[in-house]
Every structure is written in C-alpha cells, then in structure tokens.
C-alpha positions in Angstrom: -20.7 21.4 17.0 -19.3 19.1 19.7 -20.0 16.0 17.5 -18.2 17.3 14.5 -14.8 15.6 15.3 -16.6 12.2 15.3 -17.5 12.4 11.6 -14.1 11.3 10.3 -14.0 8.4 12.8 -17.4 7.2 11.6 -16.2 7.4 8.0 -13.2 5.3 8.7 -15.3 2.7 10.5 -17.6 2.6 7.5 -14.7 2.3 5.1 -13.3 -0.6 7.1 -16.7 -2.3 7.1 -17.1 -1.9 3.4 -13.5 -3.1 2.7 -14.1 -6.2 4.9 -17.4 -7.0 3.1 -15.7 -6.6 -0.3 -12.7 -8.8 0.7 -14.9 -11.5 2.2 -16.9 -11.8 -1.0 -13.8 -12.6 -2.9 -12.0 -14.5 -0.1 -14.4 -16.7 1.9 -11.6 -17.8 4.1 -10.7 -14.3 5.2 -12.1 -14.7 8.7 -10.0 -17.8 9.3 -6.9 -16.0 8.0 -7.5 -13.1 10.4 -8.2 -15.4 13.4 -5.1 -17.4 12.6 -3.0 -14.2 12.4 -4.4 -12.9 15.7 -3.8 -16.2 17.5 -0.3 -16.7 16.1 0.7 -13.1 16.7 -0.7 -13.2 20.2 1.2 -16.3 21.1 4.4 -15.0 19.8 3.9 -11.6 21.5 3.0 -13.2 24.8 6.1 -15.4 24.7 8.4 -12.5 23.8 7.1 -10.3 26.6 7.1 -13.2 29.0 10.9 -13.6 28.4 11.6 -10.1 29.4 13.0 -9.6 32.9 10.3 -9.4 35.6 7.9 -11.5 37.6 4.6 -11.3 39.3 1.1 -10.3 38.3 2.3 -7.0 36.6 4.7 -8.9 34.4 2.0 -11.4 33.4 -0.5 -8.6 32.6 2.2 -6.8 30.5 2.8 -10.1 28.5 -0.9 -10.5 27.9 -1.2 -6.9 26.7 1.9 -7.3 24.5 0.4 -10.5 23.0 -2.9 -8.8 22.2 -1.2 -5.8 20.6 1.1 -8.0 18.4 -1.9 -10.2 17.5 -3.8 -7.1 16.4 -0.9 -5.9 14.4 -0.5 -9.3 12.6 -4.3 -9.3 11.9 -4.1 -5.8 10.3 -1.2 -6.8 8.2 -2.9 -9.9 6.9 -6.2 -8.0 6.4 -4.4 -5.4 4.3 -2.7 -7.9 2.1 -5.8 -10.1 1.6 -8.1 -7.1 1.0 -5.7 -5.6 -1.6 -5.5 -9.0 -3.4 -9.3 -9.2 -3.4 -9.6 -5.7 -4.8 -7.2 -6.5 -7.6 -9.0 -9.7 -8.3 -12.3 -7.8 -8.7 -11.0 -5.3 -11.2 -8.5 -7.4 -13.2 -9.4 -7.8 -16.8 -11.9 -4.9 -16.8 -11.4 -1.7 -18.8 -9.8 0.9 -16.7 -8.3 -1.5 -14.1 -4.8 0.0 -14.5 -6.2 3.5 -13.9 -7.9 2.3 -10.8 -4.7 0.7 -9.5 -2.7 3.9 -10.2 -4.9 5.8 -7.7 -3.0 4.1 -4.9 0.1 6.0 -5.7 1.2 8.3 -2.9 1.7 12.1 -2.9 4.1 13.4 -5.4 2.5 11.5 -8.3 -0.1 12.7 -10.8 -2.1 10.2 -12.8 -4.5 10.9 -15.7 -6.7 8.1 -16.9 -7.5 7.3 -20.5 -5.5 10.0 -22.2 -5.7 7.9 -25.4 -8.2 5.2 -26.5 -8.8 3.4 -29.7 -12.0 1.7 -31.1 -10.9 -1.6 -29.6 -10.8 0.0 -26.2 -7.0 -0.3 -25.8 -6.2 2.5 -23.3 -3.2 4.6 -22.4 -3.0 6.3 -19.0 -0.4 8.8 -17.9 1.5 9.1 -14.7 3.8 12.0 -13.9 6.2 11.5 -11.0 9.9 11.2 -9.9 10.8 9.0 -12.9 9.3 11.5 -15.4 6.4 10.8 -17.6 5.1 7.2 -17.6 2.6 6.0 -20.3 0.7 3.0 -19.1 -1.1 0.9 -21.6 -3.7 -1.8 -21.1 -5.2 -3.9 -23.8 -3.9 -5.8 -26.7 0.0 -5.4 -26.8 0.2 -5.3 -30.6 -2.4 -2.6 -30.9 -0.9 -0.7 -27.9 2.6 -0.3 -29.4 1.6 2.2 -32.1 -0.7 3.9 -29.7 2.0 4.3 -27.1 4.5 5.4 -29.7 2.2 8.1 -30.9 1.7 9.4 -27.3 5.4 9.3 -26.7 6.1 11.5 -29.7 3.3 13.8 -28.6 4.7 14.2 -25.1 8.4 14.5 -26.2 7.4 17.5 -28.4 6.3 19.6 -25.4 8.6 18.0 -22.7 11.7 17.1 -24.6 13.9 17.2 -21.4 11.7 14.9 -19.5 12.2 11.1 -19.6 9.2 9.3 -21.1 8.7 5.6 -20.2 6.3 3.1 -21.5 4.6 0.3 -19.5 2.2 -2.3 -20.8 0.0 -4.0 -18.2 -0.4 -7.8 -18.6 1.0 -11.2 -17.8 3.1 -11.6 -20.9 6.8 -11.3 -21.4 8.0 -7.7 -20.9 4.7 -6.7 -19.3 3.8 -5.7 -15.8 1.1 -7.6 -13.9 -1.7 -5.4 -12.6 -0.9 -6.3 -8.9 2.7 -5.1 -9.4 2.0 -2.0 -11.4 2.3 0.6 -8.7 5.4 -1.0 -7.2 7.0 -1.2 -10.6 6.2 2.5 -11.3 7.6 3.6 -7.9 10.8 1.6 -8.4 11.7 3.4 -11.6 14.0 5.8 -9.8 14.1 9.5 -9.5 14.9 11.4 -12.7 12.8 14.5 -12.1 13.2 16.9 -9.2 10.1 17.9 -7.2 10.6 21.6 -8.3 10.4 20.5 -12.0 7.0 18.7 -11.6 5.0 21.9 -11.8 6.7 22.9 -15.1 6.1 19.5 -16.6 2.4 19.5 -15.6 2.0 22.9 -17.1 3.6 21.8 -20.4 1.3 18.7 -20.5 -1.8 21.0 -20.2 -1.1 22.1 -23.8 -1.4 18.4 -25.0 -4.6 17.8 -23.0 -6.2 21.0 -24.3 -5.5 20.1 -27.9 -6.7 16.5 -27.8 -10.4 15.5 -28.1 -12.0 14.1 -25.0 -11.4 10.3 -24.9 -14.7 8.4 -24.6 -15.1 6.2 -21.5 -14.7 2.5 -22.2 -17.8 0.5 -22.5 -18.9 -1.7 -19.6 -18.5 -1.2 -15.9 -15.3 0.7 -15.0 -13.6 -0.2 -11.8 -13.9 2.3 -9.0 -10.9 3.9 -7.4 -8.7 1.9 -5.0 -7.5 5.1 -3.3 -10.0 4.6 -0.5 -8.7 1.1 0.2 -5.1 2.5 0.5 -6.3 5.2 2.9 -8.2 2.7 5.0 -5.1 0.4 5.2 -3.0 3.4 6.3 -5.5 4.4 9.0 -6.6 7.6 7.4 
C-alpha cells in the first residue's frame, strides 16, 4: 500500500519518455535544441540573479540555482513546442487527424469524432463548447460543403437557439491548418453559458441515437494527443 502513490509518478515518467522518443524520431535535432535552450536559459538566469543585490558565496550559489531553474524552464518550453510540432507532423494527412487534435481541448469542451462520413472518407467531427456547436470537416472541401450543410440542418432542428459553426481543416483559403485547429476553436468566443451545455448535449443525443453508426475510416487512425497535452502540463 505504501508504494501506491508512486504509480502516477512512474506513469508520468513513462509518458515523458515516450513523448521524447516520438519527438526525436520526427525531429533528429531535438537534443541540440534542448541543450541550446538549457544553456541559453541558464546563462540568462545566472546573469539576472547575479545582478541582484548581494555578494559572497551565498549570492553566487543563488545565481547558479537561478540559472539552472531558468535553463530547465526554457528546456521544457522548447520541448513542449517541438514535441507538439512532431505530433502534428505524424498525424497530418491521415484520416481522423482533426479528431485527434481536438482531444487536446481543455475541460468545458466535448468533442465527438466522425459523426458523419461519406464513401470518399470525408469526415465531419463535432465539438460542443462555449462558442456553441462546431462542425469540423476534414477531406475534400467540395465534398465537405454539402456534408457540413446537411449536418448543420440536422443540428439546427434540435438546437435552434444554439449557434452552429463550420470549420474545414486544410491549408487552402478559408480553411484552418491542423496545427492551428484547437486555437482557432478556442478563440471563437463565448456564446453559450456553462449551464446551457448540459441541455445542448442532451438535445444532441437525439441526433446521435437516430443516425447509423459511422464506419471508421480505412487505414491507420491517429491516436489521441490528449496524453501529450497532459504530459506537457505536468499531469
């Protein structure tokens, strides 16, 4: 029983190791980036603490500790950004990539992957959050437009008072790149109060119960990025 509290720590260390391995496969220069961040952050931190009033051995030790702490902070920031970029690079272009990216949304958001899918494997995902209902499409834009329009009508029938937004993932004009998808969704603004979320989700259950189960896209589907977000936040 005494060893039980150690289990989450072991899990976090394992997540960190797996994230590092994944990032290094896509980014061979990752180690050099991290070393550079640690050295640069350490030098800046040491200099800043050294400029503080004081003298003697204790002041020098405090400057060294401050430099190490700032170096570690800079390393973690760079590691987070490079690891996230590597994760997006691995899933981009694969069916279900947008759904995987949406798992990084924080609390207060509810995402449902592949609520609609056509034979060409164009997919529509759904997110419910402060902006209302967001339909996220990935695939061919021309084929997605009627698919998104159909889903919009379906959702407006049961949640007429809730704003319904459409987003197409891609690099074309009017589209949102995969790497910016979650930030784009979070910046849409608050149009729904937290107390209204439960009612909206209950209304959407009627849609989900009536629709046939969408088949999973063919080929490897990207795994969730939620673990990466938790690792980066120290969970």
